[in-house]
N, C-alpha and C positions, 0 to 999 in steps of 0.2 A: 503508591508512594502519597496518594491521598489521606491513608491512614496517619500515615505519621504525624497528624494534625499540627502541623508545623506553625508556629506564629509569626508572625511576620518581622522578620530579620534584616540585618544587611549582612552581605558580604565584600569586603575588602579586597583589592590584589591591587599589584602595581602595574602601571603599564612601563613602558620602554623608557619614556620621560621621565618616571619618578611620580607622575603625580597620581594620586590615589582617585580611584572611581568608585561610586557605592553602586551594588546591585540588588534586587529587589528580588529575594528568595522565592516568591510564589511566583512570583513572573519566571524563571529561570526554571522551576518545578514545571508549571504549563507546560512551558515552551519544549523542556524533555519529555513530556506524555503526550504532546502533538507530533512529535518527533517519532515515538516510539507507538507510533497511532491507537493510545490509550481513548480518545475520545472519540475515534471510529469504532462505534460497538460493530460486532459481529454477533450474529444471533449463533445459537448451538442446541443442538437436541442432543439428550442420553437416549442408546438403546438398549434397554438391560437394568431396569428397575429394583435389582435386588440390592441389599446391602450397601453396596460400593456406591451403585447408581443412585439410591436415595440420598444417600448422604451427599453427593455432588450434587444433587439436584436441591438439596434444600442449602447449599454454601452460598451464603450473597457476596463472597470476598471477587469473586468474580466479575462483579460489574466495575470493582476499580481499574482494570487491566482492559477495559474494550470488550469484554464477552457477557453476553446475554443471554443464559439458560433459560429456553423458552417453553421447554416440555419435553417429557419424557416419554418413550414407547416402549411397551413389553407385552408378552402375552398370557400375562396370569391375571385373570378373570378379579383376581382380589385385589389388584392396583389400578387396573384399567378404570377409568372414568373419575379416579382419586386425585385429591391437589396434594402436594407434598413442597412445603415452601411457598407455597401460590404458583404452583407450577402444575398443569395440569397431564393426567399422564392418559397416554392414547394408544387403542391395541394396534399394535406391531403390522395388523394386515391394512393400517390406511395411511401407511407412512408415506406413502408417495404424493399425496394430495395433500396430507398433512406436514408434509416439510418444507412444501413447495409454498404453502397459503401461512405457515409460519416464519418466511426467509432465512430459513437458517443455510449456513455454509460451511460451518464446522457439526460432526458428527462424533460424538463419545462413545464410544466402544466397550460397555461393560459385560458381555456376556461370554458366555461358556464359548472355552478353543473350539470346541466341534462348528460351531454356526456363526464364527467369527469373520468367515469369510464371505460369507453368504451373506449378512447383515451389510459387509465392507461392502460388495457389489450393490446393494438394494439402495444404501446410501447416497452411492454414487448416481446411482442411475435415477436419484430423488433431486440431483441437483449440487448434491455435499461436492465441497472442494478441500476440505480440510478432514483429517482424522486423528483424533487425540484415543491410542489405543491401548486399554489396559488388557486386553487379553494377552494370552503368550503366545501366541501364533502370529509368526512375522508374513502380514500382509502385501499381497501381488495386487497391485493397483497401477491406474496407468499414467505415465511421467508428469502429467500436469496435476497429479493429485499429493497433497503435501500430506505423511504422515508421522506422528511424533507417536513412537513407542515408551510405554511406561511399563516397567519391571518391577514391582515392588518388591519382592524376593533379591533381586541385585541391589536395590538401595537397603535394604534391611541388611544387608549382606556386607556390602561396603562398612554400614555403620556399625556393625559388629567387629569385623575388622580394626577398624579404626579405636575402637575402646579395646580391642586384642592387645593393639601397636601400644596404646596409649599405656596401659598395664605393664607391659615391658619395660618401657619406658621410666616409669614410676619405679619401678624394682628397682633396675639397672641406677638409677640413679640414688637410690636409698643405699646402696652398700659400701 
C-alpha cells in the first residue's frame, strides 16, 4: 500500500443527513494498514538459498507488508557467510540458536522436496510459528503452526488456462 505513493487527497461521502464529510486518505490507509498488521513487523528466515531463495532474500517489498527477512540458511559452502540484499546466509546446522537470536517467527521453505519435512520440523523446533512453503510437499505440522503452500506450477497453469479461454472467446467473437 505504501508503494502506491498516494498524495494527500480527500474523499467525500454523504452521511444519512446528507451532510458532506471529508476524510483524509493518508489517515484511512494508515488505519487499514494498522488493522491488517502491516505495522506489526514479523521477522522471517529463508531456508534453501538457491535461485528462488536468493530471489526472495533480495526482494525488498516484504517490508511494506510487515515482514522483515532477517537472513537465510543453506548447506552450500559457496553461499554460507555471504550477504545478499544486506541479509546474511548462515550454515543450516546453526539454525537452532540463530533463529532464536534473529527472533524469526516465519520460516520460508525453498528446499528440495526430499528434505522439506525435515527442515520444517527443525524450523518448528526453533520456535517458528508459520511456514511459507515453496516445496511440493504437503507438510505435516502441529495444529498451532500456520502453513501457506505456494505451488508455482499450479499458478502458471491457471494463467495459461485463462489465456487459452481468452483466445477462445476472442475467436468466437470474431466470427
